[in-house]
C-alpha positions as a LaTeX table, in Angstrom:
\begin{tabular}{lrrr}
\hline
Residue & $x$ (\AA) & $y$ (\AA) & $z$ (\AA) \\
\hline
Met1 & 122.97 & 78.15 & 21.18 \\
Glu2 & 123.53 & 80.74 & 23.85 \\
Lys3 & 120.82 & 81.02 & 26.48 \\
Pro4 & 118.84 & 84.26 & 26.78 \\
Phe5 & 119.52 & 86.45 & 29.81 \\
Gln6 & 116.39 & 86.59 & 31.92 \\
Phe7 & 115.66 & 89.73 & 33.92 \\
Lys8 & 112.64 & 90.18 & 36.17 \\
Lys9 & 110.49 & 91.96 & 33.59 \\
Phe10 & 112.17 & 91.29 & 30.24 \\
Thr11 & 114.43 & 88.85 & 28.41 \\
Ile12 & 117.61 & 89.57 & 26.45 \\
Glu13 & 118.45 & 87.33 & 23.50 \\
Gln14 & 122.17 & 87.86 & 22.86 \\
Asp15 & 123.47 & 85.04 & 20.67 \\
Arg16 & 123.92 & 87.42 & 17.70 \\
Cys17 & 125.56 & 90.23 & 19.66 \\
Ala18 & 129.32 & 90.53 & 20.05 \\
Met19 & 129.02 & 92.14 & 23.47 \\
Lys20 & 126.87 & 90.27 & 25.94 \\
Val21 & 124.91 & 91.42 & 28.98 \\
Gly22 & 127.40 & 92.54 & 31.62 \\
Thr23 & 127.71 & 94.39 & 34.89 \\
Asp24 & 128.64 & 97.68 & 33.20 \\
Gly25 & 125.38 & 97.93 & 31.28 \\
Val26 & 123.22 & 96.92 & 34.23 \\
Leu27 & 124.98 & 99.44 & 36.47 \\
Leu28 & 124.49 & 102.26 & 33.98 \\
Gly29 & 120.86 & 101.41 & 33.32 \\
Ala30 & 120.08 & 101.27 & 37.04 \\
Trp31 & 122.11 & 104.35 & 38.11 \\
Thr32 & 121.06 & 106.77 & 35.39 \\
Ser33 & 118.64 & 109.36 & 36.73 \\
Val34 & 115.08 & 109.54 & 35.41 \\
Lys35 & 114.05 & 112.17 & 37.97 \\
Asn36 & 113.51 & 114.76 & 35.24 \\
Asn37 & 110.75 & 112.48 & 33.87 \\
Pro38 & 112.19 & 112.27 & 30.35 \\
Phe39 & 109.71 & 112.24 & 27.48 \\
Ser40 & 112.35 & 111.07 & 24.99 \\
Ile41 & 115.43 & 108.87 & 25.50 \\
Leu42 & 118.29 & 107.93 & 23.15 \\
Asp43 & 120.53 & 104.87 & 23.64 \\
Ile44 & 123.75 & 105.26 & 21.63 \\
Gly45 & 125.28 & 101.95 & 20.49 \\
Ser46 & 122.50 & 99.81 & 21.90 \\
Gly47 & 123.87 & 96.30 & 21.31 \\
Thr48 & 121.28 & 93.95 & 22.82 \\
Gly49 & 119.08 & 96.92 & 23.75 \\
Ile50 & 119.51 & 96.37 & 27.47 \\
Leu51 & 119.87 & 100.07 & 28.42 \\
Ala52 & 116.77 & 101.11 & 26.49 \\
Leu53 & 114.80 & 98.24 & 28.05 \\
Met54 & 115.94 & 99.12 & 31.58 \\
Leu55 & 114.93 & 102.74 & 31.06 \\
Ala56 & 111.59 & 101.66 & 29.61 \\
Gln57 & 111.02 & 99.73 & 32.85 \\
Arg58 & 112.15 & 102.64 & 35.04 \\
Ser59 & 110.50 & 105.57 & 33.29 \\
Gly60 & 107.33 & 106.70 & 31.59 \\
Ala61 & 109.23 & 108.02 & 28.57 \\
Glu62 & 106.97 & 107.86 & 25.53 \\
Leu63 & 109.78 & 107.67 & 22.97 \\
Ile64 & 112.88 & 105.53 & 23.51 \\
Glu65 & 115.15 & 105.31 & 20.48 \\
Ala66 & 118.32 & 103.28 & 20.03 \\
Ile67 & 121.11 & 103.29 & 17.44 \\
Glu68 & 123.11 & 100.19 & 16.46 \\
Ile69 & 125.57 & 99.97 & 13.56 \\
Asp70 & 126.20 & 96.20 & 13.51 \\
Ala71 & 123.54 & 94.40 & 11.45 \\
Asn72 & 123.26 & 91.30 & 13.65 \\
Ala73 & 123.12 & 93.29 & 16.87 \\
Tyr74 & 120.55 & 95.64 & 15.31 \\
Glu75 & 118.27 & 92.74 & 14.36 \\
Gln76 & 118.62 & 91.20 & 17.81 \\
Cys77 & 117.92 & 94.52 & 19.50 \\
Val78 & 114.74 & 94.94 & 17.43 \\
Gly79 & 113.66 & 91.44 & 18.47 \\
Asn80 & 114.33 & 92.15 & 22.14 \\
Phe81 & 112.31 & 95.35 & 21.89 \\
Glu82 & 109.40 & 93.61 & 20.13 \\
Asn83 & 109.26 & 90.86 & 22.76 \\
Ser84 & 109.25 & 93.29 & 25.71 \\
Pro85 & 106.24 & 94.76 & 27.56 \\
Trp86 & 107.17 & 98.21 & 26.22 \\
Asn87 & 107.41 & 97.46 & 22.48 \\
Asp88 & 105.17 & 100.42 & 21.60 \\
Arg89 & 107.73 & 102.86 & 23.04 \\
Leu90 & 110.98 & 101.33 & 21.74 \\
Phe91 & 112.57 & 101.90 & 18.32 \\
Cys92 & 115.99 & 100.88 & 16.99 \\
Tyr93 & 117.78 & 102.42 & 14.00 \\
His94 & 120.42 & 100.62 & 11.94 \\
Ala95 & 122.87 & 103.49 & 11.51 \\
Ser96 & 126.16 & 104.91 & 12.65 \\
Leu97 & 126.05 & 107.64 & 15.26 \\
Leu98 & 127.10 & 110.35 & 12.80 \\
Glu99 & 124.50 & 109.21 & 10.25 \\
Phe100 & 121.84 & 109.43 & 12.93 \\
Val101 & 122.97 & 112.89 & 14.07 \\
Asp102 & 122.84 & 114.18 & 10.48 \\
Asp103 & 119.34 & 112.78 & 9.93 \\
Val104 & 117.62 & 113.80 & 13.18 \\
Asp105 & 116.38 & 117.25 & 14.13 \\
Asp106 & 114.76 & 116.25 & 17.44 \\
Thr107 & 116.35 & 116.54 & 20.86 \\
Phe108 & 116.26 & 114.03 & 23.71 \\
Asp109 & 115.70 & 114.56 & 27.43 \\
Leu110 & 118.04 & 111.70 & 28.30 \\
Ile111 & 120.93 & 110.23 & 26.32 \\
Ile112 & 122.68 & 107.10 & 27.56 \\
Cys113 & 125.76 & 105.29 & 26.25 \\
Asn114 & 127.85 & 102.26 & 27.18 \\
Pro115 & 130.60 & 102.88 & 24.62 \\
Pro116 & 133.47 & 100.75 & 23.31 \\
Phe117 & 136.23 & 100.67 & 25.93 \\
Tyr118 & 139.29 & 99.12 & 24.39 \\
Phe119 & 141.81 & 101.80 & 23.47 \\
Glu120 & 144.75 & 99.44 & 22.96 \\
Asp121 & 146.01 & 98.51 & 19.50 \\
Tyr122 & 144.99 & 94.86 & 19.79 \\
Lys123 & 142.27 & 93.65 & 17.44 \\
Ser124 & 140.64 & 90.26 & 17.10 \\
Asn125 & 139.73 & 88.74 & 13.76 \\
Ile126 & 136.01 & 89.11 & 14.46 \\
Lys127 & 134.76 & 92.35 & 12.95 \\
Ser128 & 131.54 & 92.56 & 14.98 \\
Arg129 & 133.41 & 92.07 & 18.26 \\
Asp130 & 135.98 & 94.71 & 17.34 \\
Leu131 & 133.20 & 97.11 & 16.40 \\
Ala132 & 131.51 & 96.62 & 19.76 \\
Arg133 & 134.69 & 96.73 & 21.86 \\
Phe134 & 137.07 & 99.27 & 20.39 \\
Asn135 & 136.92 & 103.02 & 20.85 \\
Asp136 & 137.88 & 103.80 & 17.25 \\
Ala137 & 134.44 & 102.50 & 16.18 \\
Met138 & 132.80 & 105.21 & 18.28 \\
Pro139 & 135.36 & 107.73 & 19.56 \\
Phe140 & 134.48 & 110.01 & 22.47 \\
Lys141 & 134.64 & 113.05 & 20.22 \\
His142 & 131.79 & 111.62 & 18.12 \\
Ile143 & 129.73 & 110.86 & 21.23 \\
Ile144 & 130.23 & 114.36 & 22.67 \\
Tyr145 & 129.48 & 115.96 & 19.29 \\
Ala146 & 126.23 & 113.98 & 19.12 \\
Val147 & 125.25 & 114.87 & 22.69 \\
Ala148 & 125.93 & 118.58 & 22.10 \\
Lys149 & 123.52 & 118.50 & 19.16 \\
Leu150 & 120.86 & 116.05 & 20.38 \\
Leu151 & 120.51 & 116.74 & 24.14 \\
Ser152 & 117.63 & 118.98 & 25.17 \\
Lys153 & 118.43 & 122.15 & 27.13 \\
Glu154 & 117.54 & 120.60 & 30.49 \\
Gly155 & 118.49 & 117.06 & 29.48 \\
Leu156 & 120.90 & 114.57 & 31.04 \\
Phe157 & 123.64 & 112.52 & 29.38 \\
Ser158 & 124.82 & 109.38 & 31.18 \\
Ile159 & 127.85 & 107.21 & 30.32 \\
Ile160 & 130.13 & 104.54 & 31.80 \\
Ile161 & 133.86 & 104.60 & 31.01 \\
Pro162 & 137.18 & 103.30 & 32.35 \\
Lys163 & 138.37 & 105.43 & 35.26 \\
Lys164 & 141.57 & 106.26 & 33.39 \\
Glu165 & 139.52 & 108.01 & 30.67 \\
Glu166 & 137.55 & 110.23 & 33.07 \\
Leu167 & 139.61 & 113.43 & 32.75 \\
Asn168 & 139.87 & 113.05 & 28.97 \\
Leu169 & 136.10 & 112.80 & 28.56 \\
Ile170 & 135.32 & 115.63 & 31.00 \\
Gln171 & 137.74 & 117.97 & 29.20 \\
Leu172 & 136.27 & 117.03 & 25.82 \\
Ala173 & 132.73 & 117.68 & 27.07 \\
Ala174 & 133.73 & 121.01 & 28.64 \\
Ser175 & 134.96 & 122.19 & 25.23 \\
Val176 & 131.32 & 122.17 & 24.05 \\
Lys177 & 129.91 & 123.48 & 27.37 \\
Ile178 & 128.75 & 120.11 & 28.73 \\
Phe179 & 129.61 & 119.52 & 32.38 \\
Pro180 & 129.55 & 116.63 & 34.89 \\
Ser181 & 126.89 & 116.76 & 37.60 \\
Arg182 & 127.24 & 113.29 & 39.18 \\
Ile183 & 130.05 & 110.73 & 39.20 \\
Leu184 & 129.92 & 107.19 & 40.56 \\
Asn185 & 133.27 & 105.46 & 41.03 \\
Val186 & 132.98 & 101.65 & 40.88 \\
Lys187 & 135.26 & 99.08 & 42.52 \\
Gly188 & 135.01 & 95.31 & 42.19 \\
Asn189 & 135.68 & 94.95 & 45.92 \\
Ser190 & 136.98 & 97.18 & 48.68 \\
Asn191 & 140.61 & 96.15 & 48.05 \\
Thr192 & 140.73 & 96.87 & 44.31 \\
Lys193 & 141.33 & 100.10 & 42.44 \\
Ile194 & 138.48 & 102.09 & 40.91 \\
Lys195 & 137.90 & 100.39 & 37.54 \\
Arg196 & 134.91 & 102.23 & 36.08 \\
Cys197 & 133.23 & 105.54 & 36.53 \\
Leu198 & 129.70 & 106.49 & 35.61 \\
Ile199 & 129.25 & 110.16 & 34.75 \\
Glu200 & 126.11 & 112.22 & 34.33 \\
Phe201 & 126.50 & 115.40 & 32.26 \\
Thr202 & 124.29 & 118.45 & 31.75 \\
Phe203 & 124.56 & 121.87 & 30.11 \\
His204 & 124.75 & 123.42 & 33.61 \\
Asn205 & 128.09 & 123.92 & 35.33 \\
Val206 & 127.23 & 122.78 & 38.87 \\
Ala207 & 129.00 & 121.26 & 41.86 \\
Val208 & 129.67 & 117.60 & 41.10 \\
Lys209 & 128.22 & 114.94 & 43.41 \\
Ile210 & 130.79 & 112.14 & 43.70 \\
Ser211 & 130.04 & 108.75 & 45.26 \\
Glu212 & 131.53 & 105.25 & 45.29 \\
Leu213 & 130.06 & 101.79 & 44.78 \\
Val214 & 131.72 & 98.51 & 45.74 \\
Ile215 & 130.17 & 95.54 & 43.93 \\
Glu216 & 131.27 & 92.52 & 46.00 \\
Thr217 & 132.43 & 91.77 & 49.53 \\
Asp218 & 133.97 & 88.57 & 48.11 \\
Arg219 & 133.34 & 86.43 & 45.02 \\
His220 & 129.60 & 86.33 & 44.23 \\
Asn221 & 128.69 & 87.95 & 47.55 \\
Tyr222 & 127.28 & 91.32 & 46.64 \\
Thr223 & 127.25 & 94.46 & 48.75 \\
Glu224 & 124.00 & 95.90 & 50.01 \\
Asp225 & 124.54 & 99.01 & 47.85 \\
Tyr226 & 124.89 & 96.93 & 44.68 \\
Ile227 & 121.87 & 94.79 & 45.53 \\
Asn228 & 119.75 & 97.88 & 46.21 \\
Leu229 & 120.79 & 99.43 & 42.90 \\
Thr230 & 120.11 & 96.37 & 40.74 \\
Lys231 & 117.41 & 94.33 & 42.53 \\
Ala232 & 114.62 & 95.69 & 40.30 \\
Phe233 & 116.27 & 93.82 & 37.42 \\
Tyr234 & 118.25 & 90.72 & 38.45 \\
Leu235 & 116.12 & 87.64 & 39.13 \\
Asn236 & 118.08 & 86.52 & 42.18 \\
Met237 & 118.65 & 89.86 & 43.89 \\
\hline
\end{tabular}
């Protein structure tokens, strides 16, 4: 049986989830701004629930909701929420994104999403893994449609995507008057290409603040910037 992933203030059980705890999720959960003191937060495609749990640790948000379509991941997410110090603020719904959008009239001050990344035609024979990994399970157009409807007027939307999809997503968001305000470009080390970008969107068309993060100086030796960003969560940082 797969071991739980132990963070400083909570534990993630992940043996029933296709997509495990990874650097992308931790980066997004740590980088996402909570400076607007969100009252309500939505985690789209929650998987293990890691993003919702990180934001529960970082913010005083009174309502943190998550959506997960895969039954096993949903049940595990609920368990992770229940076993956390913030179980009175965390709720997970077993639904698709479009089902949730159709059913909910509320808006959220912060929406966060670590979406499926794999745009290639390859599929495995494991349905739950495909659902968690492939963009056709949750296309960008569905995410942007949901954000346009569910984000509060002064709210923030935060997402991590492959660098090669950055322009595509920004153009899609602009079509519904959602604009980038911050972008973090992420490199594995100083000699590699930018692999991921984290983007914060709002309804305000402002000058974009662009920065870069390098994760490692060499294998398993982390940069000071990465340590500072994630040390509130990782046990050994």
